[in-house]
C-alpha positions in Angstrom: 0.0 -0.1 -0.2 1.5 3.4 -1.1 1.0 5.8 1.9 0.9 9.7 0.7 1.4 13.2 2.7 0.1 16.3 1.6 3.4 18.9 1.6 1.0 21.9 1.7 -0.5 20.6 5.5 0.9 22.6 8.0 4.2 22.0 9.1 4.4 19.4 12.2 5.4 20.7 15.7 7.4 17.4 16.2 10.8 16.5 13.8 9.7 13.3 13.9 6.8 13.8 11.7 8.3 15.8 9.4 8.2 15.0 5.6 12.2 14.8 5.9 11.8 12.2 8.6 9.3 10.1 7.2 11.3 9.8 3.8 13.7 8.6 6.0 11.5 5.7 7.3 11.0 5.2 3.7 7.2 6.2 3.4 6.4 7.7 0.3 5.7 11.4 0.2 4.0 13.9 -1.8 6.9 15.2 -3.1 10.7 15.2 -1.8 12.0 16.5 1.0 15.1 19.0 0.0 18.0 20.1 1.8 21.7 20.7 0.5 24.7 19.5 1.8 27.0 22.6 3.0 24.2 24.7 2.8 24.9 26.5 5.8 27.8 28.6 4.9 30.6 29.1 2.1 27.6 30.8 -0.6 25.9 32.8 1.9 26.8 36.3 2.0 25.2 36.5 5.3 27.2 33.5 6.5 30.3 35.3 4.6 29.4 38.5 7.3 29.1 36.7 10.3 32.7 34.8 9.8 35.0 37.9 8.7 38.2 37.4 10.6 37.1 34.1 12.4 39.0 31.2 11.6 36.9 28.2 10.7 37.6 25.7 13.6 37.0 28.9 16.0 33.7 29.1 14.4 32.2 25.7 15.1 33.3 25.9 18.9 30.7 28.9 19.5 27.5 27.5 20.0 26.2 31.0 19.3 28.0 31.8 15.9 27.2 27.7 15.2 23.4 28.6 15.6 23.1 31.4 13.7 24.8 29.7 10.8 22.9 26.7 10.3 19.6 28.8 10.9 20.9 30.7 8.3 19.6 28.6 5.1 16.5 27.5 6.9 15.4 31.4 6.7 16.3 31.8 3.2 15.9 29.0 1.3 12.7 27.0 3.4 14.6 24.2 3.3 12.8 21.0 4.8 15.9 20.1 7.3 18.5 22.1 8.8 22.2 20.5 8.9 24.3 20.9 12.0 27.2 23.8 10.9 30.3 21.8 11.9 33.6 20.7 10.5 34.6 16.6 10.3 37.9 17.6 12.0 36.4 19.4 15.3 36.1 16.0 17.0 40.0 15.1 16.3 41.1 18.9 17.6 39.0 17.9 20.6 41.4 14.9 21.4 44.3 17.1 20.9 45.1 16.1 17.4 47.3 19.4 16.1 45.1 20.2 12.9 43.6 23.7 11.4 41.5 24.3 8.5 43.2 26.4 6.1 41.5 28.6 3.6 41.6 27.0 0.2 43.9 24.1 1.4 41.7 21.9 3.4 42.9 20.3 7.0 46.1 20.5 7.5 48.1 18.4 10.1 50.7 19.3 12.1 51.8 15.6 12.6 50.6 13.1 10.3 49.9 9.7 11.9 52.3 7.0 10.3 53.6 4.3 13.1 52.4 2.7 15.6 53.9 4.9 18.7 51.8 7.5 16.1 48.8 6.3 17.4 48.9 7.9 21.3 47.7 11.0 19.2 44.2 9.4 19.2 42.6 9.2 22.6 38.6 8.8 22.9 37.0 11.4 22.9 34.9 12.7 26.3 31.6 14.5 25.6 32.5 17.3 28.0 35.4 18.2 25.3 32.8 19.3 22.8 30.1 20.6 25.2 30.1 23.5 22.8 28.5 21.0 20.2 26.1 19.8 23.0 25.1 23.5 23.8 24.3 24.6 20.2 22.3 21.5 19.2 20.3 22.2 22.0 19.3 25.9 20.9 19.2 24.9 17.3 16.3 21.9 18.2 14.9 25.2 20.4 14.5 27.7 17.4 14.0 25.1 14.6 10.5 23.5 16.0 9.1 21.0 13.7 12.2 21.4 11.4 14.4 18.6 11.6 18.1 19.0 12.7 21.1 16.7 11.0 24.1 15.7 12.5 27.1 15.1 11.1 30.5 12.8 11.3 33.2 12.5 8.7 33.2 8.6 8.0 36.6 6.5 9.6 38.5 6.5 6.2 38.0 10.1 5.3 39.1 11.4 8.6 41.7 8.5 8.4 43.3 9.9 4.9 43.3 13.3 6.6 45.2 11.8 9.5 47.8 9.5 7.1 48.5 12.1 4.8 48.9 15.3 6.9 46.3 16.8 4.6 44.1 16.9 1.4 45.7 14.1 -1.0 44.7 13.5 -4.9 45.8 9.9 -5.2 45.9 8.8 -1.1 49.3 7.3 -1.7 50.5 7.1 1.6 47.4 5.9 3.1 47.4 3.0 0.6 50.3 1.9 1.3 50.2 2.2 5.3 46.3 0.3 4.5 48.4 -2.6 2.5 51.7 -2.4 4.2 50.4 -2.6 7.8 46.7 -4.2 7.7 47.1 -4.0 11.6 48.0 -0.8 12.2 45.3 0.4 9.9 42.5 -1.4 11.3 43.5 -0.2 15.0 43.9 3.6 13.6 39.9 3.2 11.9 38.7 1.5 15.1 39.9 4.6 17.3 38.9 7.0 14.8 35.6 5.1 14.4 35.2 5.5 18.1 35.7 9.0 17.9 33.1 9.7 15.2 30.8 7.4 17.0 31.0 9.8 20.1 30.8 12.8 18.2 27.1 11.5 16.8 26.1 10.5 20.3 26.6 14.0 21.8 24.4 15.2 18.8 21.6 12.9 19.1 21.4 13.2 23.1 21.3 17.0 22.9 18.0 16.7 20.4 19.3 15.7 16.3 16.4 14.4 14.5 19.2 12.3 12.0 22.4 12.1 11.6 24.6 11.7 8.2 28.0 10.0 7.8 30.0 11.5 5.3 32.8 9.5 3.2 34.1 12.1 1.0 37.2 10.0 -0.1 35.8 6.6 0.0 35.7 6.9 -4.1 39.4 6.6 -4.3 39.3 2.9 -3.1 38.3 -0.6 -5.1 35.2 -2.1 -3.9 37.6 -5.0 -2.2 39.6 -2.9 -0.2 36.3 -0.5 0.6 34.9 -4.2 2.1 38.1 -5.3 3.8 39.5 -2.0 5.2 36.3 0.6 5.9 33.1 -1.5 5.6 33.5 -2.7 9.5 34.9 0.6 10.1 32.3 2.6 9.0 29.5 0.0 10.3 30.5 0.6 13.8 29.7 4.3 13.5 26.6 3.7 12.5 25.5 0.9 14.7 26.4 2.5 17.4 23.4 5.4 16.4 20.2 4.6 18.1 16.4 6.1 17.6 17.3 8.6 14.7 17.5 7.7 10.9 21.1 7.2 9.5 22.3 8.4 6.7 25.3 7.5 4.8 26.9 9.2 1.8 30.1 8.7 -0.3 31.7 10.5 -3.0 32.5 8.4 -6.4 31.1 5.3 -4.3 29.0 3.9 -7.3 30.6 1.0 -7.9 30.5 -0.3 -4.1 27.0 1.7 -3.3 25.2 -2.1 -2.0 28.2 -2.1 0.4 27.7 1.3 1.7 24.2 0.4 2.5 24.7 -2.6 4.3 27.2 -1.0 6.6 24.0 0.0 8.3 22.3 3.0 6.5 18.9 4.0 6.7 19.3 6.4 3.7 21.8 6.0 1.0 23.5 9.1 -0.1 24.5 9.3 -3.9 26.6 11.5 -5.9 25.9 13.0 -9.0 27.7 10.2 -11.1 24.8 7.7 -11.4 21.0 7.7 -11.9 18.8 7.7 -8.7 16.9 5.1 -11.3 20.3 3.0 -11.2 21.2 3.8 -7.5 17.7 2.5 -6.5 18.4 -1.4 -8.6 21.5 -1.7 -6.8 20.0 -1.2 -3.1 16.6 -2.3 -3.5 14.6 -1.2 -0.9 16.4 1.7 0.1 15.3 5.3 0.9 17.8 7.4 -1.7 19.3 11.2 -1.4 20.7 13.0 -4.0 21.7 14.0 -6.7 21.9 17.2 -8.9 25.5 18.1 -9.6 26.7 21.3 -7.8 28.3 22.3 -10.4 25.4 22.6 -13.0 24.0 25.3 -10.5 26.3 27.4 -12.2 24.6 26.8 -15.7 21.5 28.6 -17.2 18.1 28.2 -15.1 16.7 26.1 -17.9 19.7 23.4 -17.9 18.9 23.4 -13.7 14.8 23.3 -13.8 15.8 20.4 -16.5 18.0 18.2 -14.4 16.1 19.2 -11.1 12.7 17.3 -12.7 14.9 14.4 -13.7 16.2 13.6 -10.2 12.7 14.3 -9.2 11.2 11.8 -11.6 14.0 8.9 -11.1 13.7 9.2 -7.5 10.8 7.8 -7.5 12.0 4.1 -8.5 13.3 4.3 -4.6 10.6 3.8 -2.1 11.3 7.5 -1.1 13.6 10.4 -2.3 15.0 13.2 0.0 16.4 15.7 -3.0 20.1 17.2 -2.2 23.2 17.9 -4.3 25.5 15.1 -4.9 28.1 16.7 -3.0 28.5 20.5 -1.1 26.8 23.3 -2.7 30.5 25.4 -4.0 31.2 28.3 -3.0 30.4 31.0 -5.9 26.7 29.0 -5.9 24.5 31.7 -6.4 21.9 32.1 -3.6 19.2 32.7 -5.6 19.6 29.5 -7.8 19.6 27.3 -4.8 16.4 29.4 -3.8 14.9 27.9 -7.4 15.8 24.7 -6.6 14.0 24.4 -3.4 10.7 25.9 -5.1 11.0 23.7 -7.7 11.1 20.9 -5.6 8.8 21.7 -3.3 6.3 22.5 -5.9 6.7 18.7 -7.5 3.7 17.3 -6.2 0.6 15.7 -7.2 1.4 14.3 -10.7 4.2 12.6 -9.0 2.7 10.7 -6.6 1.1 8.6 -9.5 4.4 8.4 -11.2 5.8 7.3 -8.2 3.2 4.6 -7.6 3.6 2.8 -11.0 7.0 3.1 -10.5 7.1 1.7 -7.7 
């Protein structure tokens, strides 16, 4: 039986009754809920004004600033969910790792982890070390009302790649060499990172986050066999630690092992722009999907963007439920006006879409 909901109904007071939450549970909705990865910050002029003179990681530790930045895109776009403003390396810094986010570069470490002795740099994360996260999430839950807040953390492989390489890497050659040369060290490293990410998510969920997303930005650098052997168990450890809220698992360039990512414990599978959603639905049958407009296309003429939005909404109907998003994060040069039009287009995609969804299910 197909269950549908009216997107024009009054917004629920409880985030668990929201369009986003229902889609996460695999319930058919009359149109896809919509939010954007990296909607908090980057392309918004109000974000840049607020962040002026404030280093990235400092902004992530100031609850008032985190709250305001998280709310900015909700106010501007009317998206169906908020994403908590932070950075994947925040919990690493909280446990004492010498890491900073350099503008135009990304996370850079003072001392990479490449030997067994270096593992001492990674101790368990204590909740009190990220009390600013707890404070910000609680403030946001109060401000957002029925709009769900999504918490997030970096997946073990992506965080480990920064820890081993010492910063961003195109080829992850040091990471792969360590992974294959010393599997015992590798698994111990990822186990420690998984524990840190799990605790970071736990703090957010206990403070009131309605869902979480595990980001694996660099997992696409791996083969399916290497992912299964060296990464999957640790991502599963993180996702298995999350209770009571939906779990979204997203990776970039991971189309060839999407079923493995789904089997790590995700309730919703994020799909990047490389794989059409109707094909993704065949690869992970029964799973709600999230995605997957190419963020670079937001710079194209509006008729191009509009056509792509309608295509993705149509392809998403092949899944049990679909959450509209980009295939990766909002790019800094993106025109906020275009994102606003995307939201309007998706939120108008009801009516006939329900019949199409039922026929294609």
